[in-house]
C-alpha positions in Angstrom: 1.3 3.5 -7.1 4.9 4.5 -7.5 7.4 2.3 -9.4 11.1 2.9 -9.3 13.9 1.0 -11.0 17.2 0.8 -9.1 20.7 -0.5 -9.6 22.9 -0.7 -6.5 26.5 -1.9 -5.8 25.5 -3.1 -2.3 22.5 -3.3 0.0 21.0 0.2 0.1 18.1 2.2 1.6 15.8 3.7 -1.0 14.5 6.9 0.5 11.2 8.3 -0.9 10.5 11.9 0.0 6.8 11.3 0.3 4.9 11.2 3.6 4.9 8.0 5.6 1.3 6.9 6.1 -0.3 3.6 7.0 -1.8 1.8 4.1 1.2 1.9 1.9 2.7 -1.5 0.8 6.2 -1.9 -0.7 7.4 -4.6 -3.1 10.9 -5.3 -4.3 10.7 -7.4 -7.4 7.1 -8.3 -6.5 8.1 -9.5 -3.0 6.5 -7.6 -0.1 9.1 -5.7 2.0 8.7 -3.6 5.1 8.5 0.2 4.9 10.6 2.1 7.3 9.9 5.6 8.7 12.8 7.8 7.5 13.6 11.2 9.1 10.3 10.8 11.1 7.9 11.6 8.1 9.2 10.0 5.0 9.3 6.4 3.6 12.3 4.1 2.9 12.8 0.4 2.0 15.9 -1.8 2.0 17.1 -2.7 -1.5 19.6 -5.5 -2.0 22.6 -5.4 -4.3 21.8 -5.5 -8.0 19.1 -4.3 -10.4 15.6 -4.2 -8.9 12.1 -2.8 -9.4 10.6 -1.2 -6.3 6.9 -0.6 -6.2 4.9 1.3 -3.6 1.1 0.7 -3.6 -1.5 2.5 -1.5 -3.9 -0.1 -0.3 -5.4 1.1 3.1 -7.4 -1.4 5.2 -9.9 1.4 6.1 -10.9 1.8 2.4 -11.6 -1.9 2.1 -13.5 -2.0 5.4 -15.6 1.0 4.2 -16.3 -0.6 0.9 -17.5 -3.9 2.6 -19.7 -2.1 5.1 -21.2 0.2 2.5 -22.0 -2.7 0.3 -23.6 -4.6 3.1 -25.7 -1.6 4.1 -26.9 -1.2 0.5 -27.7 -4.9 0.3 -29.7 -4.8 3.6 -31.6 -1.7 2.4 -32.7 -3.4 -0.9 -33.6 -6.6 0.9 -35.7 -4.6 3.4 -37.5 -2.8 0.5 -38.2 -6.1 -1.3 -39.5 -7.6 2.0 -42.0 -4.7 2.4 -43.5 -5.3 -1.0 
């Protein structure tokens, strides 16, 4: 994850020069906020006036899906082995 502290005099766009990629989530003061594609390949979020903490977290759905399917496969494999005995 990436955490950034900001202080703005008005609503601003926080530009992160890191690749835009599905799976990233953004939070401004722990409230989920949309991530915009900036300059075609980077990430940006809207930050309201004032002092805020912006947190980017990488949490891809594909990783969760892979974890669940792998766990189910291992469970089925062990159940199959126990059944044969």
